[in-house]
mmCIF file of the C-alpha atoms, coordinates in Angstrom:
data_MODEL
# 
_entry.id   MODEL 
# 
loop_
_atom_site.group_PDB 
_atom_site.id 
_atom_site.type_symbol 
_atom_site.label_atom_id 
_atom_site.label_alt_id 
_atom_site.label_comp_id 
_atom_site.label_asym_id 
_atom_site.label_entity_id 
_atom_site.label_seq_id 
_atom_site.pdbx_PDB_ins_code 
_atom_site.Cartn_x 
_atom_site.Cartn_y 
_atom_site.Cartn_z 
_atom_site.occupancy 
_atom_site.B_iso_or_equiv 
_atom_site.pdbx_formal_charge 
_atom_site.auth_seq_id 
_atom_site.auth_comp_id 
_atom_site.auth_asym_id 
_atom_site.auth_atom_id 
_atom_site.pdbx_PDB_model_num 
ATOM 1  C CA . MET A 1 1  ? -28.668 55.693 -28.393 1.00 0.00 ? 1  MET A CA 1 
ATOM 2  C CA . ARG A 1 2  ? -26.864 55.576 -25.052 1.00 0.00 ? 2  ARG A CA 1 
ATOM 3  C CA . LEU A 1 3  ? -27.680 52.661 -22.751 1.00 0.00 ? 3  LEU A CA 1 
ATOM 4  C CA . ASP A 1 4  ? -28.776 54.836 -19.804 1.00 0.00 ? 4  ASP A CA 1 
ATOM 5  C CA . LYS A 1 5  ? -31.139 56.863 -22.006 1.00 0.00 ? 5  LYS A CA 1 
ATOM 6  C CA . TYR A 1 6  ? -32.589 53.689 -23.545 1.00 0.00 ? 6  TYR A CA 1 
ATOM 7  C CA . LEU A 1 7  ? -33.284 52.223 -20.096 1.00 0.00 ? 7  LEU A CA 1 
ATOM 8  C CA . LYS A 1 8  ? -35.149 55.392 -19.130 1.00 0.00 ? 8  LYS A CA 1 
ATOM 9  C CA . VAL A 1 9  ? -37.121 55.818 -22.388 1.00 0.00 ? 9  VAL A CA 1 
ATOM 10 C CA . SER A 1 10 ? -38.140 52.142 -22.440 1.00 0.00 ? 10 SER A CA 1 
ATOM 11 C CA . ARG A 1 11 ? -39.055 52.424 -18.746 1.00 0.00 ? 11 ARG A CA 1 
ATOM 12 C CA . LEU A 1 12 ? -36.976 49.412 -17.740 1.00 0.00 ? 12 LEU A CA 1 
ATOM 13 C CA . ILE A 1 13 ? -35.561 51.838 -15.134 1.00 0.00 ? 13 ILE A CA 1 
ATOM 14 C CA . LYS A 1 14 ? -37.615 54.882 -14.102 1.00 0.00 ? 14 LYS A CA 1 
ATOM 15 C CA . ARG A 1 15 ? -34.954 57.606 -14.003 1.00 0.00 ? 15 ARG A CA 1 
ATOM 16 C CA . ARG A 1 16 ? -31.826 58.176 -16.058 1.00 0.00 ? 16 ARG A CA 1 
ATOM 17 C CA . THR A 1 17 ? -29.699 58.915 -12.978 1.00 0.00 ? 17 THR A CA 1 
ATOM 18 C CA . ILE A 1 18 ? -30.709 55.546 -11.493 1.00 0.00 ? 18 ILE A CA 1 
ATOM 19 C CA . ALA A 1 19 ? -29.872 53.865 -14.817 1.00 0.00 ? 19 ALA A CA 1 
ATOM 20 C CA . ASN A 1 20 ? -26.501 55.624 -14.809 1.00 0.00 ? 20 ASN A CA 1 
ATOM 21 C CA . GLU A 1 21 ? -25.757 54.483 -11.246 1.00 0.00 ? 21 GLU A CA 1 
ATOM 22 C CA . ALA A 1 22 ? -26.795 50.897 -12.043 1.00 0.00 ? 22 ALA A CA 1 
ATOM 23 C CA . CYS A 1 23 ? -24.389 50.853 -15.001 1.00 0.00 ? 23 CYS A CA 1 
ATOM 24 C CA . ASP A 1 24 ? -21.542 52.303 -12.901 1.00 0.00 ? 24 ASP A CA 1 
ATOM 25 C CA . ALA A 1 25 ? -22.158 49.675 -10.196 1.00 0.00 ? 25 ALA A CA 1 
ATOM 26 C CA . GLY A 1 26 ? -21.867 46.861 -12.757 1.00 0.00 ? 26 GLY A CA 1 
ATOM 27 C CA . ARG A 1 27 ? -25.490 45.714 -12.433 1.00 0.00 ? 27 ARG A CA 1 
ATOM 28 C CA . VAL A 1 28 ? -26.228 46.137 -16.151 1.00 0.00 ? 28 VAL A CA 1 
ATOM 29 C CA . SER A 1 29 ? -24.736 43.958 -18.876 1.00 0.00 ? 29 SER A CA 1 
ATOM 30 C CA . LEU A 1 30 ? -25.130 44.201 -22.632 1.00 0.00 ? 30 LEU A CA 1 
ATOM 31 C CA . ASN A 1 31 ? -24.726 41.000 -24.673 1.00 0.00 ? 31 ASN A CA 1 
ATOM 32 C CA . GLY A 1 32 ? -23.146 39.239 -21.689 1.00 0.00 ? 32 GLY A CA 1 
ATOM 33 C CA . LYS A 1 33 ? -20.536 41.931 -20.928 1.00 0.00 ? 33 LYS A CA 1 
ATOM 34 C CA . PRO A 1 34 ? -20.689 44.618 -18.222 1.00 0.00 ? 34 PRO A CA 1 
ATOM 35 C CA . ALA A 1 35 ? -21.784 47.872 -19.854 1.00 0.00 ? 35 ALA A CA 1 
ATOM 36 C CA . LYS A 1 36 ? -21.138 51.522 -19.099 1.00 0.00 ? 36 LYS A CA 1 
ATOM 37 C CA . ALA A 1 37 ? -23.874 54.149 -19.298 1.00 0.00 ? 37 ALA A CA 1 
ATOM 38 C CA . GLY A 1 38 ? -22.488 55.615 -22.531 1.00 0.00 ? 38 GLY A CA 1 
ATOM 39 C CA . THR A 1 39 ? -22.425 52.324 -24.427 1.00 0.00 ? 39 THR A CA 1 
ATOM 40 C CA . GLU A 1 40 ? -24.359 52.533 -27.688 1.00 0.00 ? 40 GLU A CA 1 
ATOM 41 C CA . VAL A 1 41 ? -27.260 50.077 -28.018 1.00 0.00 ? 41 VAL A CA 1 
ATOM 42 C CA . LYS A 1 42 ? -28.839 48.714 -31.193 1.00 0.00 ? 42 LYS A CA 1 
ATOM 43 C CA . VAL A 1 43 ? -31.804 46.540 -32.118 1.00 0.00 ? 43 VAL A CA 1 
ATOM 44 C CA . GLY A 1 44 ? -31.162 42.895 -31.232 1.00 0.00 ? 44 GLY A CA 1 
ATOM 45 C CA . ASP A 1 45 ? -28.923 43.583 -28.219 1.00 0.00 ? 45 ASP A CA 1 
ATOM 46 C CA . ILE A 1 46 ? -29.645 41.655 -25.003 1.00 0.00 ? 46 ILE A CA 1 
ATOM 47 C CA . ILE A 1 47 ? -29.780 43.681 -21.766 1.00 0.00 ? 47 ILE A CA 1 
ATOM 48 C CA . GLU A 1 48 ? -29.500 42.040 -18.340 1.00 0.00 ? 48 GLU A CA 1 
ATOM 49 C CA . ILE A 1 49 ? -30.236 44.072 -15.202 1.00 0.00 ? 49 ILE A CA 1 
ATOM 50 C CA . SER A 1 50 ? -29.716 42.827 -11.632 1.00 0.00 ? 50 SER A CA 1 
ATOM 51 C CA . PHE A 1 51 ? -32.142 44.249 -9.064  1.00 0.00 ? 51 PHE A CA 1 
ATOM 52 C CA . GLY A 1 52 ? -31.007 42.711 -5.782  1.00 0.00 ? 52 GLY A CA 1 
ATOM 53 C CA . ASP A 1 53 ? -32.074 39.064 -5.987  1.00 0.00 ? 53 ASP A CA 1 
ATOM 54 C CA . ARG A 1 54 ? -34.061 39.560 -9.214  1.00 0.00 ? 54 ARG A CA 1 
ATOM 55 C CA . ASN A 1 55 ? -32.654 39.575 -12.741 1.00 0.00 ? 55 ASN A CA 1 
ATOM 56 C CA . VAL A 1 56 ? -34.365 41.086 -15.766 1.00 0.00 ? 56 VAL A CA 1 
ATOM 57 C CA . ARG A 1 57 ? -33.340 39.968 -19.239 1.00 0.00 ? 57 ARG A CA 1 
ATOM 58 C CA . ALA A 1 58 ? -34.713 41.723 -22.330 1.00 0.00 ? 58 ALA A CA 1 
ATOM 59 C CA . GLU A 1 59 ? -33.995 42.012 -26.041 1.00 0.00 ? 59 GLU A CA 1 
ATOM 60 C CA . ILE A 1 60 ? -34.134 45.420 -27.719 1.00 0.00 ? 60 ILE A CA 1 
ATOM 61 C CA . THR A 1 61 ? -36.762 45.402 -30.477 1.00 0.00 ? 61 THR A CA 1 
ATOM 62 C CA . LYS A 1 62 ? -37.032 49.137 -31.218 1.00 0.00 ? 62 LYS A CA 1 
ATOM 63 C CA . ILE A 1 63 ? -35.133 52.344 -30.512 1.00 0.00 ? 63 ILE A CA 1 
ATOM 64 C CA . ALA A 1 64 ? -36.903 55.712 -30.311 1.00 0.00 ? 64 ALA A CA 1 
ATOM 65 C CA . GLY A 1 65 ? -36.004 59.050 -28.732 1.00 0.00 ? 65 GLY A CA 1 
ATOM 66 C CA . THR A 1 66 ? -39.351 59.471 -26.994 1.00 0.00 ? 66 THR A CA 1 
ATOM 67 C CA . VAL A 1 67 ? -42.387 57.222 -26.615 1.00 0.00 ? 67 VAL A CA 1 
ATOM 68 C CA . LYS A 1 68 ? -45.673 57.338 -24.762 1.00 0.00 ? 68 LYS A CA 1 
ATOM 69 C CA . LYS A 1 69 ? -46.016 55.303 -21.589 1.00 0.00 ? 69 LYS A CA 1 
ATOM 70 C CA . ASP A 1 70 ? -48.236 52.620 -23.116 1.00 0.00 ? 70 ASP A CA 1 
ATOM 71 C CA . GLU A 1 71 ? -45.921 52.235 -26.145 1.00 0.00 ? 71 GLU A CA 1 
ATOM 72 C CA . ALA A 1 72 ? -42.743 51.831 -24.065 1.00 0.00 ? 72 ALA A CA 1 
ATOM 73 C CA . SER A 1 73 ? -43.270 48.087 -23.633 1.00 0.00 ? 73 SER A CA 1 
ATOM 74 C CA . GLU A 1 74 ? -42.987 47.669 -27.419 1.00 0.00 ? 74 GLU A CA 1 
ATOM 75 C CA . MET A 1 75 ? -39.322 48.753 -27.291 1.00 0.00 ? 75 MET A CA 1 
ATOM 76 C CA . PHE A 1 76 ? -38.178 45.454 -25.748 1.00 0.00 ? 76 PHE A CA 1 
ATOM 77 C CA . ARG A 1 77 ? -39.279 41.893 -25.154 1.00 0.00 ? 77 ARG A CA 1 
ATOM 78 C CA . TYR A 1 78 ? -38.593 39.911 -21.997 1.00 0.00 ? 78 TYR A CA 1 
ATOM 79 C CA . LEU A 1 79 ? -36.542 36.716 -22.351 1.00 0.00 ? 79 LEU A CA 1 
# 
């Protein structure tokens, strides 16, 4: 699955266009390297997102095309 779609489906970022812009701006890294929106993600990858002065670090635990809102938090775990 593409990184921007994963960020949207898992609800780490609300909209895919915002996820795409964050990747283009270099605010998203995958396994310690800056990642583009089209980068493929897999279970076990570590995502780091910079929101201004706040950083979010999460490990991918599950990949699914669509999930319900209350199940989205099961797709990752905060580190």
